[in-house]
matplotlib code that plots the C-alpha trace (Angstrom):
import matplotlib.pyplot as plt

x = [166.7, 165.8, 163.7, 162.7, 161.0, 162.0, 160.2, 162.9, 161.8, 162.7, 163.4, 160.7, 160.1, 163.3, 163.1, 166.4, 167.5, 169.8, 171.4, 174.2, 176.8, 180.6, 182.9, 182.2, 178.3, 178.8, 178.3, 174.9, 173.6, 173.9, 172.4, 169.4, 168.9, 168.8, 166.8, 164.5, 164.5, 163.4, 160.5, 159.3, 159.7, 162.4, 164.0, 166.1, 168.8, 170.7, 173.8, 174.3, 173.1, 170.1, 173.0, 174.6, 171.3, 170.0, 173.5, 172.5, 169.4, 171.0, 169.4, 172.6, 174.8, 178.4, 180.2, 183.2]
y = [-138.3, -138.9, -136.2, -136.7, -133.9, -133.9, -132.4, -131.0, -130.1, -126.6, -125.9, -126.5, -128.6, -129.3, -131.1, -132.8, -133.8, -136.2, -137.6, -139.7, -139.0, -139.8, -137.6, -137.4, -135.8, -133.9, -130.6, -132.3, -133.8, -130.3, -128.6, -131.3, -130.7, -126.8, -126.8, -128.9, -126.5, -123.8, -125.4, -125.8, -122.4, -122.8, -119.7, -120.5, -123.1, -124.4, -126.0, -126.3, -129.6, -129.5, -129.7, -126.3, -125.0, -125.8, -124.6, -121.3, -121.4, -121.8, -124.9, -126.4, -125.2, -125.1, -127.5, -125.8]
z = [112.8, 116.0, 117.9, 121.7, 123.6, 127.5, 130.2, 133.0, 136.3, 136.6, 133.4, 131.2, 128.1, 125.3, 122.0, 121.3, 117.5, 116.6, 113.4, 113.6, 110.7, 109.8, 109.7, 105.8, 106.0, 109.7, 108.0, 105.7, 108.8, 111.1, 107.9, 108.0, 111.7, 111.4, 108.2, 110.2, 113.0, 110.9, 108.9, 112.6, 113.5, 116.2, 116.7, 119.8, 120.5, 123.2, 123.6, 127.4, 129.2, 131.3, 134.3, 133.4, 132.8, 136.4, 138.0, 136.3, 138.0, 141.2, 141.7, 143.2, 146.4, 146.2, 148.7, 151.1]

ax = plt.figure().add_subplot(projection="3d")
ax.plot(x, y, z, "-o")
ax.set_aspect("equal")
plt.show()
């Protein structure tokens, strides 16, 4: 697993966990990641990327 911690201006801190897997081991890898999150006591996950989160906070203006 690869674990990264990002500090994103206007959003805060995020932990990203990646585990590379082929199609056969995808579900097992997903279980491994969520198991680690549970062990760490992480209760909230975000599936949006940083740009989507910034957009939702109103930090970008629509052109036109």
